[in-house]
N, C-alpha and C positions, 0 to 999 in steps of 0.2 A: 397856353404853355407849349413850348416846343421841345420835344426830348429827341435825343439822337437815337440811331439804330441800335448802337451798343447799349444804351440805357433801356431801350424797349427790350432787350433781350433778358436783362436782369428783372426788370420791374413789369408786373402785370397787374393791369386796372381792370378788374373784372366788371366793376360797377362804378364808372367814373362819377363823381359827385362835384358840382361847382359851388354847392351851398355848404359843404362841411367845413368846419373851423379847423379841424384837426386830422392828421393822417396818422394812421397805425401801419407801421412797416412790420409785416409778418414773415418770419423765417422758419422754413420747415426743418424737419429731423433729418438725420442721416439716411440717405436713400430717399428721401422724400422730394416732392415737387411742388410748385406753386398751385397746382390744382387742388392740393389737399386742403388749401386754405380758401377755396372757393365759398364754402358755406358760412364761414366768418366774415367774408366780404359782403355776402348777400344779407346777412342779418345786421350788420353794423350800418350800412347805406341807408340813407344819405346822411346820417348824423356824423359818422365817422367815414372817411374815405380810407379804404384798405389797399396798400400796396404789397401785393404778394410777391416774393423774391424767387426767381427761377435760377437755381445754380447751374453752372456748366456740366455737361456730361449726361444729361437726362432728357427724356421727351424731345421737344423740338430742338435741344441743345446738344443731343446725344453725340454729334459728330465733333463737338468741342472737347478739348483736353480737359480732363477732370482736374480740380485744384485740390490738393491733398494737404494743405495747411491752413488753420484757422485764419492765420494772417492774410494769406493770399485772397481767401473768400471775404473777410471783411473789408479789404481793400477794394475788392470789387463792388460789393455792395455799397460802400461809402462813395466811390466815384459815381455810380449810377444813380444815388439819391440826390446829387448836387442840384439838378434842376427842379426837385421836388420840395426845396426846403423854404418855399414862400409861406408855408403854414407850419404851426407847432407839429413836431413828430414824436409819436410814442412808438416804442419798440416791443414786439412779442416775438419770442422764439420757443420752440419745443425742442427739448433734448440737444442735439448739436447746434440747432438753431439759437438755442438760449445764449451759448457762449459767443457765437458769432454776433448776436444782437449786442451783447456787452461790449464786445470789442469794437462794433460800429458805433456804439454810443460813446465809446472814449473817443473814437476819431472825429466824430461830430464835435465833442467837447473841445478837443485840442486843436482842430484845424479850423472851426468856425466860431469857436467861442459860444455855441448854443447846443448844450447837452439835451438829449430828449426829455421830454416833460415826465415821462415814466417808462421803465423797463418791466415787462412782464416776462419773467423767467420760469419756464414750465418744464417739468420733467428732466431736469438736469441739476446735479449737486453743485455746490458753488466752485468758482474757478479754482480756489485755493486747495481744494480737496482732490488728492490725487490717490487712486486706489493702486496697490501692488497685485496686478492680475495680469494674466496672459492676454495680450492685445488680440482684439478680433480680426483686425486686418492682417495679422501674421499667419492666420489660419488658412486651410485649404478652402476650396469652395463649398465642400460640405460642412465645414465648420462654421463659415460665415451664414448659411442657410439655417443651421440650427440655431443660431443667435437670433436671427430675425423671427424664426418660429416661436422661440421662447418668449420674445417681447411681444409677440401677437400684434405687430403693427403693419404687417404686410398681408395681403390677399394670398391664402394658401393655394388658390389657382395659379396664380404667378409663381410662387416658389416651386411648384410642381411641373411647369411648363418649360421643357427644354429648348424651346424656340426664344422665349422671352428672358430667360436667365442671362444668356450673354450680353444682353443689351442693358441689364440692370446690375449686374455684379460689379462692373468696374466703378461705377459711381458709388455703390454702396461701400466698396473696400476702400476707395478713395476718401470718402467721408468719414469712416471710422478711424482711418490713419490720422486725418485732419483733428479729430476731437481727442483721440488717445495720445496723441503726442503734444498736445496744446499745454502750454504752462503760462499761467497769467503772471503779468509783472506785479510783485506785492507793493510797489510803490505806487501803483495807480487806483485811483477810486473814482466812481462815477458820481458827479454832482446832480443826482436824480434819484428819486425814490424808486424802490424795486418792490414789485409784488412777486412773490415766489408761488407757484402753484405745482402740487405733487400729489400723486396717488399714494395712498396709505399702505399699499402693497407693491410698491415700485422696487424691483430689485436693483435698480440703477441709482437710487437716491434714498438715503435714509433720512429721517426727520432732522437729525443732527447736522447731516450735510447740507439739507435744504436751508436751515437756519443760518449757516455760515455765509449765506450770500449778504448778510449784514456787513461783513468785513470788506465789501467791495463798494459800498456806497457812503457818501457823506451825509445821506439823508436817511429816511425811514426805511425799515425793511418789514414787509408784512408777509407771513406765510399762510398759505390756504391750502388746505388738505382736503382731497376728494377721496371716495371710495375707489379703489381699483389699482391697476398695476401701471405700467410704464405709459401705455396708451389710454389712461384714465379718461382723457378728454373725448375719445370716441363715444363713450357712454354719457358724458355729462357736457356735450357741446353747448347746450342751452345755458347750463349755469355758468360756464366760462365765459360765455359771449356777455351774458348778463353782467358778470363780474367787471370785465373789461369796460362795458359801456357805463357802469356805475363810477369807476374809478377815473375815466376820463370825463364824465360829466361836469365836474367843478372846474375843469381846465378850459372848457368851451366858454367863449363870451356869452354871458346871459345865462349861463348854466349855474345849477344849485351850488350854494356855497357851504351847506352843512346841514 
């Protein structure tokens, strides 16, 4: 398979696998990068090949303009995935990545006639659930940093480094603007089952908000709850990876059927 340079910028194959029958497209959280998903790729290969998404404006793409709408991010991911659709595709997204994954799934469904085989939506309330709260992206830098510290998803050493902060804050602010201004189209539903993963103490997602993902699929919607907050998966990575592998196993040729 040949991928263009543009696609290589978006798609990171940390562990290429020619033997996997299915690909998992993994999308990180606001302010996150593809490297956050390296352990998922390592654990699932070679059974499932992981394509980790790198958004513009961070790490090796830090000189590119930040995309501050979910639509623009989903369009970019969808276009980058076109060379990789020779195998069935599942989607995994955490926090902001969950709604981008959902929108990518809708684009796959609409433009190719092949929806993803499953969406794993982690750490994010249903797209139809909008909270009336002050947007993080409108706060000053100190306010954005307080939010990152509250969610415990960033290395405290980075948040306290005055040399690193100017490199990460534009991407964080742009990501927050994207997810906070996103509004799902109520007429659209994904023709794929959804597995929702959430922490039982996540301030960003109540159980009621998690269960409302059922409004966004024509298939089944299963909610799995883990101990922890917004970044529960940092402490339960092995359990999450095992769940993904189990859910995808029946979809592989020759995999278990029940």
